[in-house]
C-alpha positions as CSV (number, residue, x, y, z in Angstrom):
1,M,-16.5,-6.7,-51.0
2,I,-19.7,-4.6,-50.2
3,E,-19.7,-3.4,-46.5
4,R,-23.1,-4.1,-45.0
5,D,-24.6,-2.9,-41.8
6,E,-25.7,-5.5,-39.3
7,M,-28.5,-5.5,-36.8
8,A,-29.1,-8.3,-34.3
9,Y,-32.5,-9.5,-33.0
10,D,-33.8,-12.3,-30.8
11,V,-36.2,-13.2,-33.7
12,V,-36.4,-12.2,-37.4
13,I,-39.6,-13.0,-39.1
14,V,-39.8,-13.0,-43.0
15,G,-43.3,-12.1,-44.1
16,G,-45.9,-9.7,-42.9
17,G,-48.9,-12.1,-43.4
18,P,-51.2,-13.8,-40.9
19,A,-48.5,-16.3,-39.8
20,G,-45.7,-13.9,-39.4
21,L,-47.7,-11.2,-37.6
22,S,-49.3,-13.8,-35.3
23,T,-45.7,-15.1,-34.5
24,A,-44.6,-11.5,-33.7
25,I,-47.6,-10.7,-31.5
26,R,-47.4,-13.9,-29.5
27,L,-43.7,-13.5,-28.9
28,K,-44.3,-10.0,-27.4
29,Q,-47.2,-11.3,-25.4
30,L,-45.0,-14.0,-23.8
31,N,-42.0,-11.7,-23.3
32,A,-42.2,-8.0,-23.9
33,D,-38.4,-7.7,-23.7
34,L,-37.7,-9.8,-26.8
35,S,-36.4,-7.9,-29.8
36,V,-38.5,-9.0,-32.8
37,C,-38.6,-7.6,-36.3
38,V,-40.8,-8.4,-39.3
39,L,-39.5,-8.0,-42.9
40,E,-42.2,-7.4,-45.6
41,K,-41.3,-7.2,-49.3
42,G,-44.5,-5.2,-50.1
43,S,-44.6,-1.4,-49.9
44,E,-46.8,-1.8,-46.8
45,I,-48.3,-4.5,-44.7
46,G,-51.1,-6.0,-46.7
47,A,-49.8,-4.8,-50.1
48,H,-49.1,-8.3,-51.3
49,I,-51.9,-10.2,-49.3
50,L,-54.5,-11.7,-51.6
51,S,-57.1,-14.2,-50.4
52,G,-60.9,-14.8,-50.8
53,A,-61.4,-14.5,-47.9
54,V,-63.7,-16.4,-45.5
55,V,-61.8,-16.5,-42.3
56,D,-62.3,-19.0,-39.4
57,P,-61.6,-16.9,-36.3
58,R,-60.5,-19.9,-34.2
59,A,-56.8,-18.8,-34.1
60,L,-57.6,-15.1,-33.7
61,D,-59.7,-16.0,-30.6
62,E,-56.6,-17.6,-29.1
63,L,-54.3,-14.8,-30.0
64,I,-56.5,-11.7,-29.3
65,P,-59.6,-12.9,-27.4
66,D,-61.3,-9.5,-27.3
67,W,-60.9,-8.7,-31.0
68,R,-64.7,-8.5,-31.5
69,D,-64.7,-5.5,-29.2
70,T,-62.1,-3.6,-31.2
71,D,-62.0,-2.0,-34.6
72,C,-60.9,-5.3,-36.1
73,P,-62.1,-5.3,-39.8
74,L,-63.0,-9.1,-39.5
75,A,-66.0,-8.3,-37.3
76,Q,-67.7,-6.2,-40.0
77,T,-69.3,-9.1,-42.0
78,P,-70.1,-12.4,-40.4
79,V,-71.1,-15.2,-42.9
80,T,-74.9,-15.3,-43.0
81,D,-75.7,-17.4,-46.1
82,N,-73.9,-20.4,-47.7
83,W,-74.3,-21.6,-51.2
84,H,-72.5,-24.3,-53.3
85,W,-73.3,-24.5,-57.0
86,V,-72.3,-27.1,-59.5
87,L,-72.2,-25.2,-62.8
88,T,-73.3,-26.6,-66.2
89,R,-72.6,-24.7,-69.4
90,K,-75.8,-22.6,-69.0
91,G,-77.2,-23.4,-65.6
92,H,-76.5,-24.7,-62.2
93,Y,-77.8,-27.0,-59.5
94,V,-77.3,-26.6,-55.8
95,M,-75.3,-29.0,-53.7
96,P,-77.0,-29.3,-50.4
97,H,-74.8,-28.5,-47.4
98,A,-76.4,-31.4,-45.6
99,L,-74.3,-33.7,-47.8
100,M,-71.1,-32.2,-46.6
101,P,-69.3,-33.1,-43.3
102,P,-70.2,-30.7,-40.4
103,F,-66.6,-29.2,-40.4
104,M,-67.3,-27.8,-43.9
105,S,-69.8,-25.3,-42.6
106,N,-68.9,-21.6,-42.6
107,D,-71.1,-20.9,-39.6
108,G,-69.2,-18.6,-37.2
109,C,-66.8,-17.4,-39.9
110,Y,-66.4,-14.0,-41.4
111,T,-65.7,-12.7,-44.9
112,T,-63.3,-9.8,-45.2
113,S,-60.2,-8.3,-46.9
114,L,-57.3,-10.4,-45.6
115,G,-55.0,-7.5,-46.5
116,N,-57.0,-5.2,-44.2
117,L,-56.9,-7.8,-41.4
118,C,-53.1,-8.0,-41.7
119,R,-52.9,-4.2,-41.6
120,W,-54.8,-4.4,-38.3
121,L,-52.6,-7.2,-37.0
122,G,-49.6,-5.2,-37.9
123,G,-50.8,-2.3,-35.8
124,K,-51.3,-4.6,-32.9
125,A,-47.8,-5.9,-33.3
126,E,-46.3,-2.4,-33.5
127,E,-48.2,-1.4,-30.3
128,L,-46.4,-4.3,-28.6
129,G,-43.0,-3.1,-29.8
130,V,-42.4,-5.2,-32.9
131,E,-40.3,-3.5,-35.5
132,I,-41.9,-3.8,-39.0
133,F,-39.9,-3.0,-42.1
134,P,-42.1,-2.9,-45.2
135,G,-40.4,-2.5,-48.5
136,F,-37.4,-4.6,-47.3
137,P,-37.5,-8.1,-48.9
138,A,-35.3,-10.8,-47.4
139,A,-33.1,-11.7,-50.4
140,E,-30.6,-14.1,-49.0
141,V,-30.4,-16.6,-46.2
142,L,-27.3,-16.5,-43.9
143,F,-25.7,-19.5,-42.4
144,D,-22.8,-19.9,-39.8
145,D,-19.9,-22.3,-40.2
146,S,-21.9,-25.2,-38.7
147,G,-24.6,-24.7,-41.3
148,A,-27.2,-23.2,-39.0
149,L,-29.4,-20.4,-40.2
150,I,-28.4,-17.2,-38.4
151,G,-30.6,-14.7,-40.2
152,V,-31.2,-13.0,-43.6
153,Q,-29.9,-10.3,-45.8
154,T,-32.1,-7.7,-47.3
155,G,-32.0,-6.9,-51.0
156,D,-29.7,-4.3,-52.5
157,M,-31.4,-1.1,-53.7
158,G,-30.2,1.0,-56.6
159,V,-28.8,-1.7,-58.9
160,D,-29.0,-1.5,-62.7
161,R,-30.0,-4.2,-65.1
162,E,-26.5,-5.6,-65.2
163,G,-26.3,-5.8,-61.4
164,Q,-24.0,-2.8,-61.1
165,P,-24.5,-0.1,-58.4
166,K,-26.1,3.1,-59.5
167,G,-25.7,6.5,-57.9
168,D,-28.4,5.8,-55.4
169,F,-27.1,2.4,-54.4
170,Q,-27.9,1.2,-50.9
171,P,-26.5,-2.2,-49.9
172,G,-28.8,-4.7,-48.2
173,M,-28.5,-5.2,-44.4
174,R,-27.6,-8.4,-42.6
175,L,-30.2,-9.1,-40.0
176,L,-29.0,-11.7,-37.5
177,A,-31.3,-13.6,-35.2
178,R,-31.1,-16.3,-32.6
179,Y,-34.1,-17.8,-34.4
180,T,-35.5,-16.9,-37.9
181,V,-39.1,-17.5,-38.9
182,L,-39.9,-18.0,-42.6
183,A,-43.5,-17.0,-43.1
184,E,-43.3,-15.9,-46.8
185,G,-46.5,-17.5,-48.0
186,A,-46.8,-20.2,-50.7
187,R,-43.7,-21.0,-52.6
188,G,-41.5,-18.6,-50.8
189,H,-38.1,-18.1,-52.5
190,L,-36.1,-18.4,-49.2
191,T,-38.2,-21.3,-48.1
192,K,-37.5,-23.2,-51.3
193,R,-33.7,-22.8,-50.7
194,V,-34.0,-23.8,-47.0
195,K,-36.0,-26.9,-47.9
196,A,-33.3,-28.0,-50.2
197,Q,-30.4,-27.1,-47.8
198,F,-31.9,-29.1,-45.0
199,D,-33.8,-31.7,-47.1
200,L,-37.0,-30.8,-45.3
201,E,-39.2,-32.6,-47.8
202,R,-37.5,-36.0,-47.5
203,D,-40.3,-37.6,-45.6
204,C,-43.4,-35.9,-47.2
205,Q,-45.2,-35.7,-50.6
206,P,-44.3,-32.9,-53.0
207,Q,-46.2,-29.7,-52.5
208,V,-48.8,-29.0,-55.2
209,Y,-50.6,-25.7,-55.8
210,G,-53.6,-24.0,-57.3
211,L,-53.6,-20.5,-59.0
212,G,-56.1,-18.2,-57.4
213,I,-57.1,-15.2,-59.5
214,K,-59.3,-12.5,-57.9
215,E,-61.3,-9.4,-58.7
216,L,-63.0,-7.0,-56.4
217,W,-66.3,-5.5,-57.6
218,D,-68.7,-2.8,-56.5
219,I,-72.1,-4.3,-57.4
220,D,-75.7,-3.1,-57.5
221,P,-76.9,-2.6,-53.9
222,E,-80.1,-4.5,-54.7
223,K,-78.0,-7.6,-55.4
224,H,-75.7,-7.3,-52.5
225,V,-76.4,-9.6,-49.5
226,P,-73.8,-9.0,-46.8
227,G,-72.3,-12.2,-45.6
228,R,-73.4,-14.4,-48.4
229,V,-70.8,-16.9,-49.4
230,L,-71.0,-18.7,-52.8
231,H,-68.7,-21.5,-54.1
232,T,-68.9,-23.2,-57.5
233,Q,-67.4,-26.2,-59.3
234,G,-67.8,-27.8,-62.7
235,W,-68.0,-25.6,-65.7
236,P,-65.8,-24.2,-67.3
237,L,-62.9,-26.4,-66.1
238,S,-65.0,-29.5,-66.7
239,E,-64.5,-28.9,-70.5
240,S,-60.7,-28.9,-70.3
241,E,-60.3,-31.9,-68.0
242,S,-58.9,-29.6,-65.3
243,W,-60.4,-28.9,-61.9
244,G,-60.8,-26.1,-59.4
245,G,-63.7,-23.7,-58.8
246,G,-65.0,-20.3,-58.2
247,F,-65.9,-18.1,-55.3
248,L,-68.0,-15.0,-54.8
249,Y,-68.2,-13.4,-51.3
250,H,-70.5,-10.5,-50.4
251,Q,-68.3,-8.3,-48.2
252,A,-68.6,-4.9,-46.5
253,G,-69.2,-1.7,-48.4
254,G,-71.4,-3.1,-51.1
255,Q,-68.5,-5.1,-52.6
256,V,-68.1,-8.7,-53.8
257,A,-64.7,-10.5,-53.8
258,L,-64.9,-13.0,-56.6
259,G,-62.2,-15.3,-58.0
260,F,-61.3,-18.6,-59.5
261,V,-58.8,-21.3,-58.5
262,T,-57.3,-23.6,-61.1
263,A,-55.3,-26.5,-59.8
264,L,-51.8,-26.4,-61.4
265,D,-51.6,-30.1,-62.1
266,Y,-53.6,-29.6,-65.3
267,K,-52.4,-31.7,-68.2
268,N,-53.5,-29.7,-71.3
269,P,-50.8,-27.0,-71.9
270,H,-53.3,-24.9,-73.8
271,V,-55.2,-24.1,-70.6
272,S,-55.1,-20.5,-69.5
273,P,-56.2,-20.1,-65.9
274,Y,-56.8,-16.5,-66.5
275,E,-59.1,-17.1,-69.4
276,E,-61.0,-19.8,-67.5
277,F,-61.7,-17.2,-64.8
278,Q,-62.9,-14.7,-67.4
279,R,-65.1,-17.3,-69.0
280,W,-66.5,-18.3,-65.6
281,K,-67.7,-14.8,-65.0
282,Q,-69.8,-15.0,-68.2
283,H,-71.8,-17.9,-66.9
284,P,-75.4,-16.7,-66.7
285,S,-75.7,-17.3,-63.0
286,I,-72.5,-15.3,-62.2
287,R,-73.0,-12.6,-64.8
288,A,-76.4,-11.9,-63.3
289,I,-74.8,-10.8,-60.1
290,L,-72.1,-8.7,-61.7
291,E,-74.1,-6.9,-64.3
292,S,-74.4,-3.1,-63.7
293,G,-71.4,-3.5,-61.3
294,K,-67.8,-2.3,-61.6
295,R,-64.5,-4.1,-61.1
296,V,-62.2,-2.1,-58.9
297,S,-59.2,-4.3,-58.2
298,Y,-57.4,-7.4,-59.5
299,G,-54.7,-9.8,-58.4
300,A,-53.4,-13.4,-58.3
301,R,-51.5,-15.7,-56.0
302,V,-50.8,-19.4,-55.8
303,I,-52.3,-21.5,-53.0
304,N,-50.9,-24.6,-51.3
305,E,-53.1,-27.6,-52.1
306,G,-50.9,-30.6,-51.0
307,G,-52.6,-31.0,-47.6
308,W,-51.2,-32.8,-44.6
309,Q,-49.1,-35.3,-46.5
310,S,-47.2,-32.4,-48.1
311,V,-46.2,-30.7,-44.8
312,P,-42.4,-30.8,-44.6
313,Q,-40.2,-31.0,-41.5
314,L,-41.0,-27.6,-39.9
315,A,-37.8,-27.0,-37.9
316,F,-34.2,-26.9,-38.7
317,A,-31.0,-25.4,-37.2
318,G,-31.7,-21.8,-36.5
319,G,-35.2,-21.5,-37.9
320,V,-38.7,-22.7,-38.5
321,L,-41.4,-22.6,-41.3
322,A,-44.8,-21.1,-40.5
323,G,-48.0,-20.6,-42.4
324,C,-48.1,-21.2,-46.1
325,S,-44.3,-21.5,-46.2
326,A,-45.1,-24.9,-44.6
327,G,-48.4,-25.5,-46.4
328,F,-51.4,-25.6,-44.0
329,V,-54.3,-24.8,-46.3
330,N,-57.4,-26.8,-45.8
331,V,-58.3,-27.3,-49.5
332,P,-62.0,-28.3,-49.3
333,R,-62.8,-25.5,-46.9
334,I,-60.8,-23.0,-49.0
335,K,-59.2,-21.7,-45.8
336,G,-55.7,-21.3,-44.5
337,S,-55.5,-18.1,-42.6
338,H,-56.5,-19.7,-39.3
339,T,-54.1,-22.6,-39.5
340,A,-51.4,-20.1,-40.6
341,M,-52.0,-18.0,-37.5
342,K,-52.1,-21.0,-35.3
343,S,-48.7,-22.2,-36.6
344,G,-47.3,-18.7,-35.9
345,I,-48.7,-18.9,-32.3
346,L,-47.1,-22.3,-31.8
347,A,-43.8,-21.1,-33.3
348,A,-43.7,-18.2,-30.9
349,E,-44.3,-20.4,-28.0
350,A,-41.5,-22.7,-28.9
351,I,-39.1,-20.0,-29.6
352,S,-40.0,-18.1,-26.4
353,A,-39.3,-21.2,-24.3
354,A,-36.0,-21.9,-26.0
355,L,-34.9,-18.3,-25.6
356,A,-35.9,-18.4,-21.9
357,A,-33.7,-21.4,-21.5
358,G,-30.7,-19.6,-23.1
359,R,-30.8,-21.5,-26.4
360,G,-30.5,-20.2,-29.9
361,G,-29.6,-21.5,-33.3
362,D,-30.6,-25.1,-32.6
363,T,-33.5,-27.1,-34.1
364,L,-36.8,-26.4,-32.4
365,A,-38.1,-29.9,-32.4
366,D,-40.8,-28.9,-29.9
367,Y,-42.4,-26.6,-32.5
368,D,-42.6,-29.4,-35.1
369,A,-44.1,-31.7,-32.5
370,A,-46.6,-29.2,-31.2
371,V,-47.9,-28.5,-34.7
372,R,-48.4,-32.3,-35.3
373,D,-50.2,-32.6,-32.0
374,S,-52.4,-29.5,-32.6
375,W,-55.8,-28.9,-34.2
376,I,-54.0,-28.0,-37.4
377,A,-53.1,-31.6,-37.8
378,S,-56.5,-32.9,-36.7
379,E,-58.3,-30.6,-39.2
380,L,-55.9,-31.3,-42.1
381,K,-56.0,-35.1,-41.6
382,L,-59.7,-35.0,-42.1
383,V,-59.3,-33.7,-45.6
384,Q,-55.9,-34.9,-46.7
385,N,-57.2,-37.0,-49.5
386,A,-59.7,-34.5,-51.0
387,Q,-57.2,-32.9,-53.4
388,P,-55.5,-36.1,-54.7
389,L,-58.9,-37.9,-55.2
390,V,-60.3,-35.1,-57.3
391,A,-56.9,-34.8,-59.1
392,K,-57.0,-38.5,-59.9
393,F,-60.6,-39.1,-60.7
394,G,-61.8,-35.7,-62.0
395,G,-64.2,-33.1,-60.7
396,A,-67.4,-35.2,-60.7
397,L,-66.3,-38.6,-59.5
398,G,-63.4,-37.2,-57.5
399,T,-65.8,-34.9,-55.5
400,V,-68.0,-37.8,-54.6
401,L,-65.0,-39.9,-53.5
402,A,-63.5,-37.0,-51.6
403,G,-66.8,-36.4,-49.8
404,A,-67.0,-40.1,-48.9
405,D,-63.4,-40.1,-47.6
406,M,-64.1,-37.0,-45.5
407,W,-67.2,-38.6,-44.0
408,A,-65.3,-41.7,-43.3
409,R,-62.6,-39.9,-41.5
410,V,-65.2,-38.1,-39.4
411,L,-66.4,-41.7,-38.5
412,K,-62.7,-42.6,-37.8
413,V,-62.4,-44.9,-40.9
414,N,-59.6,-44.3,-43.4
415,P,-60.5,-46.2,-46.6
416,F,-57.8,-44.8,-48.8
417,G,-54.9,-44.0,-46.5
418,P,-52.7,-41.1,-47.4
419,M,-52.6,-40.6,-51.2
420,Q,-49.6,-39.4,-53.2
421,H,-49.0,-36.3,-55.2
422,H,-46.9,-35.6,-58.2
423,K,-45.2,-32.2,-59.0
424,D,-47.5,-29.8,-61.0
425,A,-44.8,-29.2,-63.7
426,E,-44.6,-33.0,-64.3
427,A,-48.3,-33.2,-65.1
428,T,-48.0,-30.9,-68.2
429,G,-48.6,-32.9,-71.4
430,R,-47.4,-32.4,-74.9
431,A,-49.3,-29.9,-76.9
432,D,-49.9,-32.3,-79.8
433,L,-51.9,-34.5,-77.5
434,Y,-54.5,-31.9,-76.8
435,K,-56.7,-29.5,-78.7
436,P,-56.1,-25.8,-78.5
437,I,-58.8,-23.9,-76.6
438,A,-60.6,-21.1,-78.3
439,Y,-61.3,-18.6,-75.4
440,P,-63.9,-15.9,-76.1
441,K,-62.7,-12.4,-76.5
442,A,-63.1,-10.1,-73.5
443,D,-66.1,-7.8,-73.7
444,G,-64.7,-5.1,-71.5
445,V,-67.7,-5.1,-69.3
446,I,-67.7,-8.5,-67.4
447,S,-64.5,-10.0,-68.8
448,F,-61.2,-8.2,-69.4
449,D,-57.9,-8.7,-71.1
450,R,-54.9,-9.5,-68.9
451,L,-53.0,-6.3,-69.3
452,T,-56.0,-4.1,-68.6
453,N,-56.6,-6.1,-65.4
454,V,-53.0,-5.9,-64.3
455,S,-53.4,-2.1,-64.2
456,Y,-56.0,-2.7,-61.5
457,S,-53.5,-4.5,-59.4
458,F,-51.5,-1.3,-59.1
459,T,-48.3,-3.2,-59.8
460,N,-45.1,-1.4,-60.2
461,H,-41.4,-2.3,-60.3
462,E,-38.3,-0.2,-60.6
463,E,-37.5,-0.9,-64.3
464,E,-33.7,-0.3,-64.0
465,Q,-33.0,-3.4,-62.0
466,P,-31.9,-7.0,-62.8
467,C,-34.8,-9.2,-64.0
468,H,-36.1,-11.2,-60.9
469,L,-37.4,-13.9,-63.2
470,R,-34.4,-15.9,-64.0
471,L,-34.0,-18.5,-66.7
472,K,-31.7,-21.4,-65.8
473,D,-31.1,-21.9,-69.5
474,A,-32.1,-19.1,-71.8
475,S,-32.5,-21.5,-74.8
476,V,-35.1,-23.8,-73.3
477,P,-38.3,-21.6,-73.8
478,V,-37.7,-21.7,-77.6
479,S,-36.0,-25.0,-78.0
480,V,-38.1,-27.1,-75.7
481,N,-41.2,-25.4,-74.3
482,L,-42.4,-23.9,-77.5
483,P,-42.2,-27.0,-79.8
484,L,-43.2,-29.5,-77.1
485,Y,-45.7,-27.6,-75.0
486,A,-46.8,-24.7,-77.3
487,G,-45.1,-22.2,-75.0
488,P,-47.3,-22.5,-71.9
489,E,-45.4,-19.6,-70.2
490,A,-47.6,-17.3,-72.3
491,R,-50.8,-18.8,-70.8
492,Y,-50.2,-19.8,-67.3
493,C,-49.0,-16.4,-66.1
494,P,-52.0,-14.3,-65.0
495,A,-50.2,-11.0,-65.8
496,G,-48.9,-11.5,-69.3
497,V,-45.3,-11.5,-68.1
498,Y,-44.1,-14.0,-70.7
499,E,-44.7,-13.7,-74.5
500,F,-43.1,-15.2,-77.5
501,L,-42.1,-12.6,-80.1
502,G,-40.7,-13.0,-83.6
503,E,-41.2,-15.5,-86.4
504,G,-39.7,-18.9,-87.3
505,T,-36.2,-19.3,-86.2
506,E,-36.1,-15.8,-84.8
507,K,-38.6,-16.6,-82.1
508,R,-37.6,-15.5,-78.5
509,L,-39.2,-15.2,-75.1
510,Q,-39.8,-11.7,-73.9
511,I,-40.1,-11.4,-70.1
512,N,-42.1,-8.3,-69.0
513,A,-41.0,-8.4,-65.3
514,Q,-42.6,-5.0,-64.7
515,N,-46.1,-6.8,-64.8
516,C,-45.2,-9.5,-62.2
517,L,-47.9,-10.0,-59.5
518,H,-45.5,-12.2,-57.4
519,C,-48.0,-15.1,-57.8
520,K,-45.2,-17.7,-58.2
521,T,-46.9,-19.7,-60.9
522,C,-44.0,-19.6,-63.3
523,D,-41.7,-21.0,-60.5
524,I,-44.1,-24.0,-60.2
525,K,-45.7,-24.8,-63.5
526,D,-42.9,-24.4,-66.0
527,P,-42.7,-27.9,-67.5
528,T,-38.9,-27.9,-67.5
529,G,-38.5,-26.2,-64.2
530,N,-36.4,-23.5,-65.9
531,I,-37.8,-20.4,-64.2
532,D,-36.5,-19.3,-60.8
533,W,-38.4,-16.5,-59.0
534,A,-36.2,-14.2,-57.0
535,T,-37.2,-11.2,-55.0
536,P,-37.1,-7.9,-56.9
537,E,-36.1,-4.5,-55.4
538,G,-38.0,-3.6,-52.2
539,G,-41.6,-2.4,-52.5
540,G,-42.0,-3.7,-56.0
541,G,-45.0,-5.8,-57.1
542,P,-48.7,-5.3,-56.5
543,N,-50.2,-2.7,-54.2
544,Y,-53.5,-4.3,-53.3
545,P,-55.8,-1.8,-51.6
546,N,-58.5,-4.0,-50.2
547,M,-57.9,-7.5,-51.3
């Protein structure tokens, strides 16, 4: 039995993103004497944060009302210009914003690096006395004899590939809490376990996801328009019967953040979200912005797309879900940071009240009720059918129907009612029913191969450690996925982690875990549900500098 140190806190927060940091800050605002710690698996706060991002400041206004008068990086670039293009193969046409419901406007929003915003929030939390531990992933959940969550255990350090301690072995610590907040982001590995343990999704639709892939570019100053926001839909996904879209945001410092989101409910197993993104950049209208520019960073992360009907029960004995662990992304607005932060604020208020009453370890039903009575719910109910309508009817007709549904909800008419989702993995079709896709070769100027791009994510893992990408059945990739689905692992991963090697009966799946961006796509899209993502050694993964 390994002896482990224990530390006790009033509140342990798993995840140093917008939701977790907002929870920590609000707890300290309410009661400076509370002991609060934040665990972050990245090497620093912001290292694993990736988003567009256009941020609605609504929640930040509530949390830190004077943020505009500080050095907050969000204040640097207000949105000044909004464009929405529908791409054809060689051109585009503009979708007038007048056709969209008023809440779709980006007026009053800001475009920024969400990682840098989190670094700033982390500083504010530390000023209030929050203890932040970067490089310490929460690897296990801890329960008492009654089944209540009592905290988490951090991952062991210095373990070899067979799981045996090395000379520099450091056992993980047990961090005990009266309440634990899971704010891990989309498809958190502890959240997945807790959802199953407490059956939190029994009364909601399955969560569905999109894969967002992003690059940061320095572009020609003459082409840079600070605050300009561009979204696209249509080509190239229209050719593979998939859906999603692109974004390009003109941010501070002469840079643009650009990326592409592919909904993971695509049917054709030959689709490569990464290659769709690279193809999108070669569209004449996008290439014209990037030419003479330089890519400086790369990354990928899944995004919750299930909407309001996929929000699970949020509170359980000893803990709560906040932010993207719960799934508060507004898909049509392509925003989730503000709702994540608001959920953190509400979690802190419920926890603070419970602790003041001498409680701990119980189910915070007040938090669940507060979220469902907040502007999070009001906002997400307006758009709850946008994703399923586009998924069901395709990009063109689905967009029209989604727009009609949103307008109807503004007018307090609900023509469709809440629509249903199906798990992304279940959507994957047999390879023999679809044509393979011949993607163009990267030119090394506008488009790049995956492994070259991964080097721009500054990803690193300690090589001598157990593989954190675990196969439930090691035979399935070759015996099932390869013959039935043409080995989609080799295409849905944006980092080239999975590749099939060998010939004929000697084929095998090679897992290059060193490349992993922690995007979680494999944990979601594998058609047999055979891959389980677990946390690697602390500090591993990408090191995003300005994403």
